[in-house]
N, C-alpha and C positions, 0 to 999 in steps of 0.2 A: 792712608790718604784721608781718613775720616777726621778732617780738621776744619775748624772755622777760621777763615782768613780774616785779618783785621784791616779795615780801611784806614787810610791816612787821615791826619788831622784836617786836611783840606776838604775831604769828603764829609767829615763831621760838620764843619762850618757851613758847607753848602746845604747839607741836609737840614740844617736848622732854619732855613729860609721859609719853608712852607711844608705842609703835610705831603703835597704832591711831589715836591722835590726830594723829600726824605725817602719816599717810596722808590723814586728813580735811582737812588744810590745803592740799591741792593739787587743782586742777581742770585737767584736760587737755582743752583746747578745740580741736577740729578744724574749721576754717572756711575759707571762700573767702578769697583774698587781698584785702586792703584792704576788709574787710567788717565791721570792728569798730573803732571809734575807740579809740585807746590811752587816752583819758581815761576811757572806760567801764571798761576793765580796771583802771586805777589806782584809780578810785573804789570798785569792787567789793572790791578787795584792802584798801583802807583801812577799808571798812565791815565786812568779814567776817573779815579776817585770812587769807583763803584765797589762796594763790599761784596765778596763772593761767599755765599753760604753753600758749602759743599756737602751733599748727602749721597750715600752710595747704595747700590744694590748688587746682588751676585748672579742675577739671571734675568733674561728678558721677561720671563713669566712674572717675576716679582715686580719688575718695573711696570709692566702692563697692568697688572692687577691693582697696583697702587694708584696709577693715574686714572684707571677706569672706575674704581670704587670711591675715589675722593669726591665728597660732596662739593668741594670747592677746589677745582683743579688749578686755581691760581697759586697754589702752594709752590709750584715749580715753574720756572721760566724757561728752562732748557733741559732736555734729556738726550740720551745717546743710545737709541735702540739699534739692534742689528737688522740687517737687510730686510728680511721678510716681515718683521714687526712694523717697519715703516708703512708698508702696504696695508697691513691689518689695522693699524691705528688710524691711518688716513681714511680707510673705508668706513670706520666706525665713528668718524667725526671727532676724534680725540686730539686732532692737531690743528694748529693755525698755519695758514699759508705763509711761506717765506716771502718777504718783501725784498726782491733782489736789488732794488734801488738803494737799499740800506746796507748791502753787502759789498765789501771791497775785497778783491783778490780771487773771486770765483773763477776767473779766466786762468788761474794758475793750476787748476785741477786737471788731472789726467782725463782726456776725453773718453777713455774706455771705462771710466768709473762714474760718469755723470749720465743723466738722461736714461737711466735704467728703467726696465719695465715696471718695477715696483713703485717708481715715482717719476713719471715722465716730466721732463723739463725741470726736474728738481723743484717742484712747486711746494713741497712740504719738508724737504730735507737737504742738508749740505754735507757731503762726505767729510768724515773726520779722520779715521784710520781704517786700514784694511789689513787682514791677516789670515792665518791658517790655524787649524786645529789638527795636530798630528800626534805622533807617539813620542814619549820620553822614556829614557832608561838611565839608570845609574850604571855607567859602564864599569864601575868597580865591582858591581854585583852581578851584572848581566852582560854576556858577551854580545857585542854589537852585531855581529853577523848572524846571531840567532834570532834577531827580531827585525823583520822586514815589512810586516803588514799587520793590519788590525786582527787578523785571524790568530796571530801568535798570542794574543791576550788570553785565549782559551786554553793554552798549554798548561797542563796540570802542575808543572814545576813552579808556576807563578801563583798558585792558590794562596789566597790571603794577602797578596802583595799588590794587587792592581788598584790604581787610582783612576776614577772617572770624573769628568766634569759634572757638575750638578746642573746639566742642561739637557732637557728632554730631547730636543731635535738632534743634538750632537750625539748623544748616546744611542738613539735609534738609528742614526746615520751609520754607525759602525756595524750594527746588527744587519741593516739592510744591505750594505756594501759587501759584507762577508758572504751574504747569500746571493750576491750578483745583481741586486736590485738598485734602483736609484735611491739616493739618500733623501730625495724629495718625493718619494712615492706617496700617492694618494689612495692606493689600493688597499682596502681594509684587510684582505687576505695576506698581502705582502707584509703589512704592518704587524699583523698577528703572528706571522712566521718569524719576523724579527724579534718580537716579544719573546716567543718561545726560545729562540736562540740566545737572547740576552739572559733569560732565566738560568741557562746553563753556565753563564759567566758569573752569576751572583756569588757563588761560594768563593770565587777568587777575589772579589771586590773588597778592598780594605776600607775605602772611603770615597765619598763624593765631595768634590771641592771646586767651587767656582769663585770663591772669595780671593784666594791667592793660590792657584793650582801648583805653583812651584814648591810651596812650603812642605807638603807631605814628603817630597823627595829630599829637601834640605834637612828635614828633621828626622830622616831615617825611617819614616812610617811606611814608605812604599819604594819599590825599585823600578816599577814599570807601569805605564798607563797612558792616559791622554794628557795633553797640555796645550795651551795656546802658545804660539810661537814667541810672542813678547815675554811671556812668563818664563819660557825656556831661556830666552836671551838674558833676562835679569838674573835668573837662577844660576846660570853658568858662571856669573861673576863671583858668586860665593861657593859654588860647587863645580869645579872644572870637569868632574866626571859625568855631569848631566849632559846627555846628548839628545838632540832633537832629530827625529826620523820621519821622513815623508813615506807614509804607508803605500805599499804597491797597489792596494785597491783604490787609492785616491785620497788625497788630503781634503779636508773640509775648508772651503774658502768663504769668507764673510766680509761684509763692509758695514762699519758702524758710522752712523751719521747723526749730526745735530738736528733736533726737531724742537719746535716750540709748542708745548701743550696748549690746548684751547683754554681761553680765559687766563692765560699767563698774565701776572700782574705787571711785568716789566718787559714786554717784547722788545722795546728799544734797546735795553741793556743786553738782551739775548743776541740781537743782530750785531751789536758792538763786539760782543765776545767772539762770535763767529768770525767776524772780520779780523779781529786780533789774532786768532789762531791761524787764519789763512795767510798771515804774513810769512813769507818764506823762512825768515830767521826763527820764528816761533814754531812753525811746523817741523823744521829740522831739529830744533831743540827737543821737541816731544819725541820724535822718532829715535833720536840718539839716546835719550834718557830711558825710555821704556821698551824700546825694541820692536815696536810695531811699524809696519810700512806706512809711509805717508802717501796720500793720493796727490800731494802738491808737487808738481814737476819742478817748479822753481826751487823748492826746498831740497829736493833730492840732489841738486847740483851743489848744495852747501854741506852735504853730509861728509864726514871723514871717510876715507876709503875703507877703513876697517868695519864701518857700519854699512856703507853702501854695498860692499862685497860680501857681507855676512849672509850666508844662505838661510840661516834661521829666520832672519827678518825679511830678506829679499830673495825669494826662491828663484831658481833657474827654470828654464823652459822644461827641462827634464823632470824637475821636482813637481811641476804642475801637470804632468801627464796623469790622466784619469781624475784630475781634480774636479770637484763639483761645488758650484756656487749655491749657497743656501737660497731657497725660494719660498714664497708664500704658498702653502699647500691648501689654503682655504679652510673655512670654519668647520666643514663637515669632517675633513680628514683630521683636523686639530682635535676634534672631540674624541676621535679614535685614539690618537696618540696620547691624549691626556688620560684616558681611561686605562690604557695599558701601562702608562708611566706610573700612575698611582699604584697599580698592582705590583709593578716591578719593585718600586721603592719599599713597599710593605712586605715583600717576599723575603727580604734579607733576614 
């Protein structure tokens, strides 16, 4: 996905009118890897004449650090943090308020996924995609019935084969849930216990990957581990034996949203891109292409049956039993998580 899309000749001619208009013809989008179909970028450019410069990151931590440490946050016009980071960035003054008068299609969004506690009235964010983080196995190498929960990752038979996402909160989530705690725990003792439990898993960990979590499976590097549901959806196209499993301790649920960084150079283009994506046809195209669930109810009606009924992308009520939505745990708890995360990564 790390491509620079090229604007049409019309955009170039418009951009030549003045320095201000030239600036208005560029949208700097900061997003997860493999999280926006190139077709969407191309169609946006064709429709608006606005060039999209697409830059990627592989974790919320990397995105946050980049936006927080930038001397000039105008480098990016639009970013896509996960649930709890919207709240964190909002509280730290890193975001610009959304002008809902410039947004079209917001009413298409699922009422259950808007006006959440991390951003009341969606003052700073607009839902993009939602999904789950669960287990993946290569069923040619691992018996499906042998793996039912996160705890199975600690089985000695998988030593040296386990893949984890390079995501602090997700990794600690599995340690906490295996111990019977909430994945959103703020208790330093519980987080410490999860750290100790995770150190026992480290000999089995082959790799951490949040750039393209399906690739270690497709390349034969790993047979079992964590994965995002959309990555499992895409991976199965090339590897039919890749199976997505909802762990019995509870799957991780998250919502990724568009936000506009403070001092964004082109907030007008950012609002235009959000409105473009909220078009039912575009939202459906995205969900069908990359396998994550759209919060756009009008778009769901346009999805092919094989996508709408695919449990990997759209889980059943049974799949969501014990599921836990990621929440902001606060700065104090995050410091505890960060300290143990650094120790965990250096212990390998």
